[in-house]
C-alpha positions, 0 to 999 in steps of 0.5 A: 105050658101050665095048664091046672084046674085052677088056671088055663093057659091058652096062647094064640097069635103070640097071645097068652090067655090066662083065666081064672077057673073056680066060677062057682066061688068067684074065682076066690083065691085058695091055695092051688089058685094061688100056686097055679097064677105063680106057675102060669106066670112062670111059664110065660116068662120062659116062653119068648114067643109071647108078646102079651098076656090077656088075664080074665077070669071064668064065670059071673066074676073077675075074683072076689078075693081071698077065700076065706072059708078055705083059709079058716079050714086051712090055717097053716096056708097064712104063715106059709105064703106070708113068711119070705125067704131071706134073697126074695123081695117078696112073700107067696102073697105078693108074688101073686100079684106082683109077677104080673108087673114083673113079666116083660110082656103087657098084661092087660086085665079083663075085669067083670062081676066083682074085683075084690080084695087080692082079686084087686090087687092083681088087676092093679098089678098088670099094665092095663085094666079094661072093665065093664062099667057094672063091674063092683071093685073093692079094696076089701082087706079092712072088712077082715081087719088087714091091709092090702098086703098082696103088692097093693101099697106099691101099685095104688100109690103109682095109680091113685091120689093118696087122699083117694088110695087111702080112703078106698083101702080104710073104708073098704067100700063098694065102687063101680067100674066107672068110678074107678076109672075117675080114680085112675084104678080102670084103665078104660070101661067097655061093654065088651072088654075082651073084645077091646083086650085083644085089639090092644094085644094085637096093636101091641104084638105089631111093635118090635118086641124088644122096645115094648119090653123095653118101655115096660121095663123103663117105666118101672124103673123111673116111675116117680124116681127124680130126673137125674135117675130117670134120664140115665135109666132112659140112655142105658135102655135106649143103648141097649135097643139100638144094639138089637136086630129088632130096632133095625127092623122097625127103621126099615119097615118105617122107611120101606112103607111100600116094601113088604114088611119084614117080620120082627125077631119073636125071641126079644133078646130084651128080656 
């Protein structure tokens, strides 16, 4: 497992806890934080025992976004991370957020304090966002004369109405966790978001790992696609599940509730 000074990774009961660890800077994104997040996500992808991820921040905030003070002192970072290799679909700035959407297991963001700019784009790429009601959110790039460029255009369009997404992006205004839930950007409000995230993760871990991975894969493939393509991907994904051992285990457990349930094969083949 990959644990660095900036990002801590702990795995307990098949749940990966990923913690942004730069509390004195409200977990602002510097070069080390960006690269550590990507390495951590790649490490999680390789570990087939992991069934769910909880992404959280240490200290007073989840993440205050890109550390522009650091960028001003290290200007080489922008062209280095903005450049894209010809065979890649994304540059490094985009990858640090979008990589969580690409993981084959659910990712739950636990949000508190401030969540601005790049931090906002990271949680939007997660599957669920559970936030404290007093959380302060902002798509803050407009403050710097920029647009969201860490995959925000992909995730915003899937979560919020276009008028809301445009208004929040154009104004860069601050809004609460409660408002975020109204806009569709926050999944759930809680006074104890970590406890709720853990409860959700444990529920997910009780299900077939193949079916969970297939669900995430299928929604990613079909969301806002036309009906013909959505139905095609639905059929292909279901056929793949029928061929797996975990589907037969799920059937056995559901039909034999009086017996001891069989454990699922942790090493999911649907990756």
